[in-house]
C-alpha positions in Angstrom: -0.1 0.1 0.0 1.4 3.6 -1.2 1.9 6.1 1.6 0.8 9.7 1.7 3.2 12.6 2.9 1.8 15.8 4.4 4.5 18.7 4.5 4.3 22.2 5.9 7.0 25.4 5.8 8.5 23.9 9.3 9.1 20.4 8.0 12.7 19.7 7.3 11.9 17.4 4.5 10.0 20.0 2.1 13.2 21.3 0.7 14.5 17.6 0.0 11.2 16.4 -1.4 11.0 19.6 -3.6 14.4 18.9 -5.0 13.3 15.4 -6.0 10.5 16.7 -7.6 12.2 19.7 -9.6 13.5 17.4 -12.4 11.4 16.1 -15.5 13.3 12.8 -15.7 12.8 12.0 -12.0 9.1 12.6 -12.7 9.0 10.2 -15.5 11.0 7.5 -13.0 8.0 8.1 -10.5 5.4 7.7 -13.4 7.2 4.4 -14.4 7.3 2.9 -10.9 3.5 3.7 -10.4 2.8 1.2 -13.0 5.0 -1.6 -11.6 8.6 -2.1 -9.9 11.9 -2.1 -12.2 15.7 -2.3 -11.4 17.9 0.4 -12.1 19.3 -0.8 -15.7 15.4 -1.4 -16.8 14.7 2.3 -15.9 17.5 3.5 -17.9 16.6 1.4 -21.0 13.0 2.4 -20.9 13.9 6.4 -20.5 16.9 6.2 -22.7 19.3 7.2 -19.9 22.9 5.9 -19.0 22.6 3.7 -16.2 25.1 5.8 -14.0 22.4 8.8 -14.6 19.6 6.6 -13.8 21.3 5.7 -10.4 22.0 9.4 -9.5 18.3 10.3 -10.2 17.4 7.1 -8.0 19.4 8.2 -5.2 17.7 11.6 -5.1 14.1 10.0 -4.8 15.3 7.7 -2.5 16.6 10.3 -0.2 13.3 12.2 -0.1 11.5 9.1 0.9 9.8 8.8 -2.5 11.0 5.5 -3.4 12.7 2.2 -1.8 15.4 0.3 -3.3 16.2 -3.4 -2.4 19.5 -5.1 -3.3 18.7 -8.2 -5.0 21.1 -10.9 -6.4 21.6 -10.7 -10.4 23.2 -12.1 -13.2 26.2 -10.2 -12.9 26.6 -9.3 -9.5 23.7 -7.4 -7.7 21.0 -5.1 -8.8 18.6 -2.4 -7.2 15.0 -3.2 -7.3 13.1 0.3 -7.2 9.8 0.5 -5.7 7.5 3.5 -5.5 6.4 4.4 -1.6 4.2 7.5 -2.0 1.1 8.3 -4.0 0.2 11.7 -3.2 1.9 14.5 -1.5 0.1 17.2 0.3 2.1 20.5 0.8 0.6 23.5 3.5 2.1 26.9 3.2 1.3 27.4 7.0 4.0 27.7 9.6 4.1 27.2 13.3 6.6 30.1 13.5 5.4 33.6 14.2 7.4 36.6 12.9 8.1 37.9 16.1 9.5 34.8 17.8 13.0 34.5 18.5 14.6 31.0 17.6 17.8 29.9 19.2 19.5 26.9 17.4 22.2 25.1 19.4 24.1 22.4 17.3 25.4 19.3 19.6 28.3 17.2 18.3 27.2 13.4 18.9 30.8 12.8 20.7 29.9 15.3 23.5 27.9 13.1 25.5 28.1 13.5 29.3 26.7 10.1 30.1 26.1 6.7 28.5 25.1 3.0 29.1 25.7 0.9 26.2 26.1 -2.9 25.5 27.6 -4.4 22.1 27.3 -4.2 19.2 28.8 -0.7 19.9 31.4 1.7 18.6 32.4 5.2 17.7 34.4 6.7 14.7 35.6 9.6 13.5 35.8 10.8 10.0 39.3 9.4 9.8 38.6 5.9 11.3 37.6 4.0 14.6 38.0 5.6 17.9 39.3 2.6 20.1 38.1 -0.8 19.9 34.7 -1.8 18.7 32.2 -3.6 21.0 34.0 -2.5 24.1 31.6 -0.1 26.2 34.5 1.3 28.2 35.8 2.9 25.1 33.2 5.4 25.0 35.1 7.2 27.7 38.0 7.8 25.4 39.0 11.4 25.2 38.7 11.3 21.3 34.8 10.7 21.5 34.6 14.4 20.9 35.6 13.9 17.4 33.0 11.2 16.8 30.9 11.3 13.6 29.0 8.1 14.2 28.3 6.0 17.2 26.3 3.0 17.7 24.8 0.7 20.5 23.1 -2.6 20.8 21.3 -1.3 23.7 21.4 1.8 26.2 21.4 5.1 25.7 23.8 8.4 25.3 23.0 11.6 27.1 23.6 15.2 26.6 23.4 18.6 28.2 22.3 21.5 26.2 22.7 25.2 27.6 19.4 26.9 28.8 20.7 30.2 30.0 18.7 32.0 27.5 15.3 30.7 29.0 15.8 31.6 32.6 13.7 34.7 32.3 11.7 33.8 29.3 9.4 30.9 29.0 9.9 28.8 25.6 6.6 28.0 23.6 8.4 25.1 22.0 11.3 23.0 21.8 12.6 20.8 19.0 15.4 18.1 18.9 16.4 16.5 15.5 18.7 13.8 14.8 19.5 11.1 12.1 18.8 7.7 13.6 18.6 4.1 12.5 18.7 0.7 14.1 21.6 -1.2 14.7 22.4 -4.9 13.8 26.0 -6.2 13.1 25.9 -5.3 9.6 22.9 -3.4 7.9 19.8 -5.0 8.1 16.6 -3.7 6.0 14.1 -5.7 8.2 15.3 -4.8 11.8 13.2 -2.4 13.7 14.0 -0.7 16.9 12.0 1.7 19.3 14.4 4.6 19.8 13.3 6.9 22.8 13.9 10.8 23.4 14.1 11.7 27.1 14.0 15.6 28.6 15.3 16.1 31.9 14.7 12.5 32.6 11.2 12.7 31.4 10.2 10.5 28.3 9.0 12.3 25.4 8.2 9.9 22.6 9.3 6.6 21.2 10.0 6.3 17.4 9.7 2.6 15.7 12.5 2.6 13.4 11.9 0.3 10.6 15.5 -0.7 9.5 19.5 -0.7 10.1 19.6 1.1 7.0 22.1 0.1 4.0 22.0 -1.4 0.7 23.5 1.9 -0.6 26.1 4.0 0.8 25.2 7.1 2.8 25.4 10.4 1.1 28.1 11.8 3.3 30.0 8.6 4.3 33.8 8.6 4.1 35.4 6.1 1.5 37.0 4.0 4.2 33.4 3.0 5.8 32.5 -0.7 4.9 29.5 -1.1 2.5 28.5 -4.0 4.7 28.0 -1.6 7.7 25.1 1.0 8.7 25.0 3.6 5.7 22.1 6.2 6.9 19.5 6.9 9.0 16.0 8.8 8.9 16.0 12.5 10.1 13.5 12.5 13.2 12.2 15.6 15.1 10.8 15.5 18.3 8.6 18.9 19.3 7.8 19.7 22.7 4.9 22.4 22.5 2.6 24.4 24.8 -0.3 22.1 23.5 1.4 18.7 23.4 4.4 16.4 22.0 5.1 15.8 18.3 7.0 13.3 16.3 7.8 14.7 13.1 4.4 17.0 13.4 2.5 14.2 14.4 0.9 14.6 17.6 2.0 12.0 19.9 0.7 12.9 23.3 -1.0 16.0 25.4 1.9 16.2 27.6 3.1 20.2 27.3 6.4 22.0 27.9 5.7 22.9 31.4 6.0 19.3 32.5 9.6 19.3 31.3 10.9 22.3 33.5 13.4 23.3 31.1 14.7 26.1 33.2 14.9 24.8 37.0 18.4 23.2 36.1 21.5 24.5 35.0 21.0 22.8 31.6 18.6 21.0 29.7 19.5 17.0 29.6 18.6 15.2 26.4 18.8 11.4 26.4 18.6 8.9 23.3 18.3 5.3 23.4 16.1 2.3 23.9 14.2 1.7 26.7 14.7 -1.6 29.2 11.1 -2.6 28.5 11.1 -1.5 24.8 9.1 -4.1 22.3 11.9 -4.0 19.5 15.1 -3.8 21.2 16.9 -3.2 18.0 20.0 -1.0 19.2 20.8 2.6 17.3 23.0 4.2 15.1 23.3 8.1 15.7 24.8 9.9 12.8 26.9 13.1 13.3 27.6 15.6 10.5 30.3 13.6 8.3 28.0 10.0 7.9 24.5 9.1 6.8 22.5 11.4 4.5 21.8 14.6 6.7 24.7 17.0 7.2 23.9 17.7 10.7 24.7 16.7 14.5 21.7 16.8 17.3 20.2 20.1 16.7 18.1 21.8 19.3 15.6 24.6 18.5 14.2 26.8 21.3 11.4 29.1 20.3 10.9 32.1 22.7 
């Protein structure tokens, strides 16, 4: 069953989807896949494209979430089977932002965690290579962790502390936390769900059921040394805590409000990301920084005042 996507001006995915639909060739590919699945070589042949050009267009459509590719064995190596994921896209020109609002944006490198509890498989890497030994939880204390651009854990969490000095005298109306995430298996595993939870100041915000430890294609930003068999990219998820409820990617999750998180009472805002002990799908977590995956960002907090 094909999905529907509803976007607005506050959605991080709007520009990505807009870019994907800005090419007549990519629109022709969508028309083709609406009728049935094709591999990349078949698409190239039907649209009279070079296979490399077809593959590049497919990559843009996949990054936008409009199609899904599956790596299958072929006569000569492997081939990518392309499947349409979406049949309707709705775009609202509304925004929750008010012109007089001040928005403070804080970028937190993923290696700047202040606490953690992890179980194998686990590890941390920089753009240059691994940081200490793989599958050794103690290595998460390595001082070089501040250079981390990707970390993963089979179970547990990492915790960060964001400054809150700007909201000591101003009550925020909304706070957002976004990060690129996926599940964690030994190698990438498309069919490997994980329930990934966000906590603020020790209070649960919302849990996202991630469908996969994504792979089968390289992450857009991954350095050349990173093996193809490993986790490659995630999905960009946004948790929003507002005056009228909790939202996960603009879908209302609970009625719990921002006041319940006491954002200005401590000397910092604690943000914990991980897998609950009683999670239904304990599939671990990959957390991507600004040099790995598909999105050039670390953990981003936006405070609306």
